[in-house]
MMTF fields as JSON, N, C-alpha, C and O atoms, coordinates in Angstrom:
{
  "mmtfVersion": "1.0.0",
  "mmtfProducer": "UNKNOWN",
  "numBonds": 171,
  "numAtoms": 172,
  "numGroups": 43,
  "numChains": 1,
  "numModels": 1,
  "chainsPerModel": [1],
  "groupsPerChain": [43],
  "chainIdList": ["A"],
  "bondAtomList": [4, 2, 8, 6, 12, 10, 16, 14, 20, 18, 24, 22, 28, 26, 32, 30, 36, 34, 40, 38, 44, 42, 48, 46, 52, 50, 56, 54, 60, 58, 64, 62, 68, 66, 72, 70, 76, 74, 80, 78, 84, 82, 88, 86, 92, 90, 96, 94, 100, 98, 104, 102, 108, 106, 112, 110, 116, 114, 120, 118, 124, 122, 128, 126, 132, 130, 136, 134, 140, 138, 144, 142, 148, 146, 152, 150, 156, 154, 160, 158, 164, 162, 168, 166],
  "bondOrderList": [1, 1, 1, 1, 1, 1, 1, 1, 1, 1, 1, 1, 1, 1, 1, 1, 1, 1, 1, 1, 1, 1, 1, 1, 1, 1, 1, 1, 1, 1, 1, 1, 1, 1, 1, 1, 1, 1, 1, 1, 1, 1],
  "groupList": [{"groupName": "MET", "atomNameList": ["N", "CA", "C", "O"], "elementList": ["N", "C", "C", "O"], "formalChargeList": [0, 0, 0, 0], "bondAtomList": [1, 0, 2, 1, 3, 2], "bondOrderList": [1, 1, 2], "singleLetterCode": "M", "chemCompType": "L-PEPTIDE LINKING"}, {"groupName": "SER", "atomNameList": ["N", "CA", "C", "O"], "elementList": ["N", "C", "C", "O"], "formalChargeList": [0, 0, 0, 0], "bondAtomList": [1, 0, 2, 1, 3, 2], "bondOrderList": [1, 1, 2], "singleLetterCode": "S", "chemCompType": "L-PEPTIDE LINKING"}, {"groupName": "ASP", "atomNameList": ["N", "CA", "C", "O"], "elementList": ["N", "C", "C", "O"], "formalChargeList": [0, 0, 0, 0], "bondAtomList": [1, 0, 2, 1, 3, 2], "bondOrderList": [1, 1, 2], "singleLetterCode": "D", "chemCompType": "L-PEPTIDE LINKING"}, {"groupName": "LEU", "atomNameList": ["N", "CA", "C", "O"], "elementList": ["N", "C", "C", "O"], "formalChargeList": [0, 0, 0, 0], "bondAtomList": [1, 0, 2, 1, 3, 2], "bondOrderList": [1, 1, 2], "singleLetterCode": "L", "chemCompType": "L-PEPTIDE LINKING"}, {"groupName": "ASN", "atomNameList": ["N", "CA", "C", "O"], "elementList": ["N", "C", "C", "O"], "formalChargeList": [0, 0, 0, 0], "bondAtomList": [1, 0, 2, 1, 3, 2], "bondOrderList": [1, 1, 2], "singleLetterCode": "N", "chemCompType": "L-PEPTIDE LINKING"}, {"groupName": "THR", "atomNameList": ["N", "CA", "C", "O"], "elementList": ["N", "C", "C", "O"], "formalChargeList": [0, 0, 0, 0], "bondAtomList": [1, 0, 2, 1, 3, 2], "bondOrderList": [1, 1, 2], "singleLetterCode": "T", "chemCompType": "L-PEPTIDE LINKING"}, {"groupName": "ILE", "atomNameList": ["N", "CA", "C", "O"], "elementList": ["N", "C", "C", "O"], "formalChargeList": [0, 0, 0, 0], "bondAtomList": [1, 0, 2, 1, 3, 2], "bondOrderList": [1, 1, 2], "singleLetterCode": "I", "chemCompType": "L-PEPTIDE LINKING"}, {"groupName": "ALA", "atomNameList": ["N", "CA", "C", "O"], "elementList": ["N", "C", "C", "O"], "formalChargeList": [0, 0, 0, 0], "bondAtomList": [1, 0, 2, 1, 3, 2], "bondOrderList": [1, 1, 2], "singleLetterCode": "A", "chemCompType": "L-PEPTIDE LINKING"}, {"groupName": "PRO", "atomNameList": ["N", "CA", "C", "O"], "elementList": ["N", "C", "C", "O"], "formalChargeList": [0, 0, 0, 0], "bondAtomList": [1, 0, 2, 1, 3, 2], "bondOrderList": [1, 1, 2], "singleLetterCode": "P", "chemCompType": "L-PEPTIDE LINKING"}, {"groupName": "GLU", "atomNameList": ["N", "CA", "C", "O"], "elementList": ["N", "C", "C", "O"], "formalChargeList": [0, 0, 0, 0], "bondAtomList": [1, 0, 2, 1, 3, 2], "bondOrderList": [1, 1, 2], "singleLetterCode": "E", "chemCompType": "L-PEPTIDE LINKING"}, {"groupName": "VAL", "atomNameList": ["N", "CA", "C", "O"], "elementList": ["N", "C", "C", "O"], "formalChargeList": [0, 0, 0, 0], "bondAtomList": [1, 0, 2, 1, 3, 2], "bondOrderList": [1, 1, 2], "singleLetterCode": "V", "chemCompType": "L-PEPTIDE LINKING"}, {"groupName": "HIS", "atomNameList": ["N", "CA", "C", "O"], "elementList": ["N", "C", "C", "O"], "formalChargeList": [0, 0, 0, 0], "bondAtomList": [1, 0, 2, 1, 3, 2], "bondOrderList": [1, 1, 2], "singleLetterCode": "H", "chemCompType": "L-PEPTIDE LINKING"}, {"groupName": "TYR", "atomNameList": ["N", "CA", "C", "O"], "elementList": ["N", "C", "C", "O"], "formalChargeList": [0, 0, 0, 0], "bondAtomList": [1, 0, 2, 1, 3, 2], "bondOrderList": [1, 1, 2], "singleLetterCode": "Y", "chemCompType": "L-PEPTIDE LINKING"}, {"groupName": "LYS", "atomNameList": ["N", "CA", "C", "O"], "elementList": ["N", "C", "C", "O"], "formalChargeList": [0, 0, 0, 0], "bondAtomList": [1, 0, 2, 1, 3, 2], "bondOrderList": [1, 1, 2], "singleLetterCode": "K", "chemCompType": "L-PEPTIDE LINKING"}, {"groupName": "GLY", "atomNameList": ["N", "CA", "C", "O"], "elementList": ["N", "C", "C", "O"], "formalChargeList": [0, 0, 0, 0], "bondAtomList": [1, 0, 2, 1, 3, 2], "bondOrderList": [1, 1, 2], "singleLetterCode": "G", "chemCompType": "PEPTIDE LINKING"}, {"groupName": "ARG", "atomNameList": ["N", "CA", "C", "O"], "elementList": ["N", "C", "C", "O"], "formalChargeList": [0, 0, 0, 0], "bondAtomList": [1, 0, 2, 1, 3, 2], "bondOrderList": [1, 1, 2], "singleLetterCode": "R", "chemCompType": "L-PEPTIDE LINKING"}, {"groupName": "PHE", "atomNameList": ["N", "CA", "C", "O"], "elementList": ["N", "C", "C", "O"], "formalChargeList": [0, 0, 0, 0], "bondAtomList": [1, 0, 2, 1, 3, 2], "bondOrderList": [1, 1, 2], "singleLetterCode": "F", "chemCompType": "L-PEPTIDE LINKING"}],
  "groupTypeList": [0, 1, 2, 3, 1, 4, 5, 6, 3, 5, 7, 3, 8, 5, 6, 9, 1, 10, 3, 4, 1, 11, 7, 9, 12, 13, 6, 1, 3, 14, 3, 15, 5, 1, 13, 13, 13, 10, 9, 14, 16, 8, 13],
  "groupIdList": [1, 2, 3, 4, 5, 6, 7, 8, 9, 10, 11, 12, 13, 14, 15, 16, 17, 18, 19, 20, 21, 22, 23, 24, 25, 26, 27, 28, 29, 30, 31, 32, 33, 34, 35, 36, 37, 38, 39, 40, 41, 42, 43],
  "secStructList": [7, 2, 2, 2, 2, 2, 2, 2, 2, 2, 2, 2, 2, 2, 2, 2, 2, 2, 2, 2, 2, 2, 2, 2, 2, 2, 2, 2, 2, 2, 2, 2, 2, 2, 2, 2, 2, 2, 2, 6, 1, 7, 7],
  "xCoordList": [0.838, 0.0, 0.87, 0.576, 1.938, 2.801, 3.491, 3.739, 3.8, 4.403, 3.468, 3.895, 2.188, 1.203, 1.103, 1.105, 1.015, 0.885, 2.152, 2.08, 3.313, 4.56, 4.537, 4.954, 4.05, 3.974, 3.051, 3.367, 1.908, 0.938, 1.552, 1.414, 2.23, 2.848, 3.925, 4.099, 4.642, 5.683, 5.075, 5.628, 3.933, 3.312, 2.552, 2.338, 2.143, 1.314, 1.931, 1.243, 3.181, 3.753, 3.733, 3.498, 3.98, 3.965, 2.58, 2.425, 1.571, 0.184, -0.168, -0.804, 0.257, -0.052, 0.571, -0.079, 1.829, 2.503, 1.874, 1.784, 1.437, 0.774, -0.529, -0.832, -1.303, -2.572, -2.333, -3.057, -1.305, -1.0, -0.61, -1.092, 0.263, 0.697, -0.464, -0.554, -1.362, -2.531, -3.454, -3.996, -3.627, -4.475, -3.872, -4.587, -2.557, -1.886, -2.046, -2.237, -1.965, -2.112, -3.509, -3.67, -4.521, -5.899, -6.134, -6.834, -5.544, -5.71, -5.064, -5.66, -3.84, -3.156, -3.899, -3.96, -4.465, -5.255, -6.49, -6.841, -7.142, -8.324, -7.986, -8.747, -6.846, -6.414, -6.148, -6.491, -5.537, -5.219, -6.494, -6.579, -7.489, -8.72, -9.492, -10.113, -9.463, -10.173, -9.464, -10.118, -8.137, -7.394, -7.792, -7.975, -7.929, -8.34, -9.677, -9.857, -10.617, -11.951, -11.875, -12.564, -11.042, -10.938, -10.303, -10.782, -9.22, -8.507, -9.215, -9.034, -10.023, -10.807, -10.075, -10.624, -8.842, -8.163, -7.26, -6.68, -7.143, -6.322, -4.84, -4.363, -4.127, -2.676, -1.985, -0.758],
  "yCoordList": [-1.211, 0.0, 1.256, 2.227, 1.225, 2.407, 2.63, 3.769, 1.529, 1.664, 2.414, 3.28, 2.07, 2.698, 4.191, 5.003, 4.558, 5.978, 6.74, 7.902, 6.092, 6.735, 7.001, 8.066, 6.034, 6.19, 7.342, 8.153, 7.409, 8.475, 9.832, 10.784, 9.917, 11.182, 11.595, 12.783, 10.625, 10.933, 11.386, 12.247, 10.804, 11.106, 12.425, 13.028, 12.88, 14.086, 15.307, 15.954, 15.654, 16.835, 16.712, 17.694, 15.508, 15.286, 15.542, 16.234, 14.977, 15.163, 16.643, 17.16, 17.317, 18.741, 19.555, 20.428, 19.265, 20.029, 19.749, 20.64, 18.502, 18.162, 18.942, 19.494, 18.983, 19.712, 21.199, 21.844, 21.742, 23.168, 23.5, 24.48, 22.683, 22.968, 22.802, 23.523, 21.845, 21.655, 22.869, 23.328, 23.382, 24.564, 25.763, 26.519, 25.934, 27.041, 26.905, 27.896, 25.661, 25.418, 25.807, 26.459, 25.405, 25.724, 27.232, 27.78, 27.904, 29.353, 30.053, 30.947, 29.639, 30.278, 29.983, 30.829, 28.784, 28.436, 29.328, 29.821, 29.532, 30.389, 31.829, 32.494, 32.312, 33.671, 33.793, 34.799, 32.765, 32.798, 32.842, 33.598, 32.026, 31.995, 33.3, 33.767, 33.899, 35.17, 36.285, 37.19, 36.221, 37.186, 37.053, 38.054, 35.809, 35.571, 36.233, 36.878, 36.073, 36.643, 38.166, 38.797, 38.755, 40.212, 40.746, 41.721, 40.098, 40.595, 40.221, 40.878, 39.162, 38.795, 37.911, 37.599, 37.497, 36.554, 35.634, 36.06, 34.368, 33.413, 33.724, 34.221, 33.423, 33.64, 32.426, 32.401],
  "zCoordList": [0.0, 0.0, 0.0, -0.698, 0.786, 0.834, -0.513, -0.909, -1.214, -2.546, -3.483, -4.247, -3.412, -4.291, -4.004, -4.929, -2.728, -2.388, -2.772, -3.172, -2.652, -3.083, -4.576, -5.03, -5.339, -6.793, -7.154, -8.024, -6.482, -6.752, -6.426, -7.195, -5.283, -4.882, -5.88, -6.151, -6.421, -7.394, -8.709, -9.393, -9.061, -10.351, -10.332, -11.383, -9.156, -9.075, -9.751, -10.54, -9.487, -10.146, -11.667, -12.371, -12.169, -13.614, -14.176, -15.182, -13.518, -13.957, -13.934, -14.853, -12.868, -12.714, -13.844, -14.42, -14.158, -15.212, -16.571, -17.415, -16.782, -18.044, -18.172, -19.23, -17.075, -17.104, -17.329, -18.087, -16.662, -16.814, -18.248, -18.816, -18.834, -20.205, -21.174, -22.168, -20.887, -21.749, -21.653, -22.658, -20.436, -20.245, -20.972, -21.63, -20.853, -21.543, -23.051, -23.756, -23.543, -24.98, -25.441, -26.473, -24.67, -25.047, -25.001, -25.852, -24.002, -23.883, -25.081, -25.68, -25.425, -26.558, -27.853, -28.745, -27.957, -29.137, -29.215, -30.287, -28.077, -28.031, -28.388, -29.092, -27.903, -28.237, -29.727, -30.35, -30.293, -31.711, -32.552, -33.52, -32.177, -32.969, -32.81, -33.765, -31.613, -31.434, -32.214, -32.732, -32.298, -33.114, -34.572, -35.265, -35.043, -36.428, -36.703, -37.736, -35.777, -35.964, -36.018, -36.82, -35.168, -35.12, -36.404, -36.983, -36.843, -38.022, -39.317, -40.342, -39.269, -40.44, -41.433, -42.489, -41.124, -42.015, -41.193, -40.195, -41.615, -40.868, -40.975, -41.995, -39.91, -39.919, -40.512, -40.612]
}
């Protein structure tokens, strides 16, 4: 049982960084698409 909790604790930072980078990617994607709409032509 302690092995399992150790594994989870070790994996948590990795999961967190993956989620953060995914969120940043979606935000930048959203900014890019809103810029396209404002400028009226795709980049």
